[in-house]
Residue, then its C-alpha position, 0 to 999 in steps of 0.5 A: m124864158k123862166i116861168e114862175p107862178f104868180g097867183r092862181n091864174t097868173a104867171t110871170y115871164c122874165y125875158h130880155g130885161v122885162t117882166y111879163f105878168l100873164y093872166h088867164d081866167k078860163n078856169s073861172s066858173t062864172e062870167e061874174m067871176r071873170k069880170s071881177k078878176r079882169r077888174v082887179m088886173t085892170n085896176q093894177i094897170r090903171t094905177l101903175a099908169h097913174l103913178n108912172k106919170n108922177t113918181a118913180v117908186a112904182a114899177k115902170l109899166y111898159n105895155c099891156g093888152y090881150f092875147p088874140d084868143k077866141n074869148n079874150t081870156n088871156f091878157f098881160f102887162c109888162t114892167e121893168y125887170f126886178g133883178g134885186g128880188s123882193l123884200s122877202n129875199l132881202i129879209s132872209k139876207l139881213p145880218k142877225e149877229g147882234t141886235q144893233r146890226n140888225e136894227v141899223n139895216c132895218r132902219r135903212v131899208f124901212k126909210e126907203l119903203l116909207s119914202a115910197v109909200n109916202s110918194i104914192h100917198e101924195n099922188n092920191v093912191a092907197h096901196l091896200n096890199l102892202k106885203p114883202e112880196n109886193i116890195m121889189f128891188n131892181e138891178k140898181g137896188e132901187l125899191k119899187l112897189i108892185g101888187f096894186q090889184y086892190s089899190v084905190i086912187s082918190e083925193a078923199p080922206k076915206v076910200r070905198i073898198n070891198t070887204g073881201y080881205n081875210g085879215k091875215y098877216c099884213d091886212a089891217p083890221e078894218l079891211k076885214s069884214g065885221e071889224i071895227r063896225n062902230q068906227l066905219k060907215t057902211r054904204g051898200r052891201g059889202i062896201k066900207l069907207i076907210s082911211g086907205k093911208s091908215a091901212d097902209v101904215f098898219s101893213l108897214g108896221v107888220i113889215l117892220f116887225l117882220m124885218y127885225f124879228g124875221r117872223y110875223p107879229f101875229q097871224r090875224s089882225d082880229s080878236t081871234d088871234n092870241s097875240y093881236i088881242f093884246i093890241i086890241n085890249e091896249e095891253y101893249d106890255k103883254f104883247w111885247e112880253q110874249v114877243d120875248e126878244p130884245v128890242s129897243k124901246s124906241l122901235q117897240m113904241l114905233i111898231t106899237a103906234m103903227l099896229l093900233y086897232v083903231p085907224e085914226e089912232r095910228l101914226t101918219i106917214k109924216e109922223i113916222l118919218n119924224h119918229p126918233w127911231l128913224s133919226e138914230n144912227s143909220t150908217k149903212i152896213d153891207e148885207g154880206t158882212 
């Protein structure tokens, strides 16, 4: 049985075609911390169960429960096995010999990812934790979403979140405490109302950039980052000048429109699906060629 780390207090076991996510909170210093971590894991299980009833794009949940220990500090849930690895693995294998080859592969995989995120949005789920490590492929090559610890199930256009995100890499600016204060309504201490779908679009824009260039567009989505500051100031030409790598104008415009600072100004999933870049030649190219 293979054991792999999965966060500070979590490990994954892959056994007989099933992935087991095991969690222990005995290292938590306070009871409040233990309760908080249990809520996070419980939220993931609840979201998976909700999505499994209505769509096939989320990891299939098989079982969940506690191990019989004194304080019920160890619990688990198990899902289908992801024999195809994560998007991180796939990105490292995408052909790099020529821009067009790379762009065609990016378009094909990104279409699958868009379709998956659109599906969870149609089922009233905002993921809020989209990143390459949470995008998996099963042995049939089907894309599946995991990592629903911070997701929200709601029919409302804006959802309540805790301001515990650090604003790094794939996190949208509004997930970070203190960002876009004039754009957000705050209800209670440490709570924000945001558009979960817009936050997911931002993360998708970061992922698309990563798929194409093999690196993140910035380290933090706030004014302290030397690259993202150009997006904040609407100096988009300067942003792409410092990227300094060949990219089609169509893809450049798409990524920019997904990374906009103000959530309401970003493209929606529907608009992205109808974007000209996604309609261009998408002939499948074998990743091994």
